[in-house]
N, C-alpha and C positions, 0 to 999 in steps of 0.2 A: 528740777528733776527733768529728764528727758524721756519722751516716748520713742519708741522703736521706729515709728514712722518718721520722726525727726531725723534720724540718723542718715536716712537715704538720700536727703536734700542737702547735706552739708559736705563739702568738699574736704577731702583729707590731704593734708599738706605736710611734706617730710621736711623737718626742721633742717635736717643735714645739708640738703642741697636746694631748699625752696620749691622743689617740684610738686605739682598736683599730681597725686596718685590716683584720684577718682573719687567715686562714692562708695558708701558702705553697701554691700549686697548681702551680706550674711553676718551673723555672730556666731562665734563658738561658745556655747553655754554649758557649764557643768551644773546639770539639774540636782545632783545629790548635795553638792555644796552651795548651790544658788549664787554661784558666780559667773561673770563674763570672763573667758578664758582669751579671746582674740576676736579681733575685727577682720572681716574677709573684704578685700577690695579687688574687683576684678582687674586684669592688666590688659592693655591694649584695647582695641575696639572689639567689642562683641555684637552679635546680632542675637538678641535674646538669649544671652549666655552661651551661645554655640559657635562652633568654628574657630575658636581660639587655641593657638598652639602654646601660648604663654600661661605659666601658672600664675595662680592668684597670689596677691600680696596676702599673707596670713600674719597679721601684725599683733603680736603678744600683747595682752592688756598692759603689762608694766612698760611698754614702750609707747603709750598714750600719754601725752604731756599736758594738754589742755583740751576742754571743749568751750569753743567760742561760739558767738551767735551765728556766724557764717560758715565756720570751719573747724575742724578737728586737727589739732596738730600733734604729730607723732615724730618719733626720732628712730628711724631705721637706716641700715646700710643698703647696699644694692643686692643683697643676698635675698634668696626666697625663704619660704617657711623653715624654720628650725635653725638657721644660721644666725650667729650673732655679728653685729656689725663691727 
């Protein structure tokens, strides 16, 4: 079992191109269903979450492949939220 605090220190890696996407900044949770819908990873360099023109990576839960000890493996295309690879 993982604590939410452990999510923030794990690197998120895209299996399609091996690119490090960053660290998880937020989770989208459905409180009625009790499920995690997506991981949110900020794009680009941000200063305390401000001054970024790029949209965040919103990675649907079904795109999470594996949780490792040091990283989280996902499989996404180059698209932003809502678009399938």
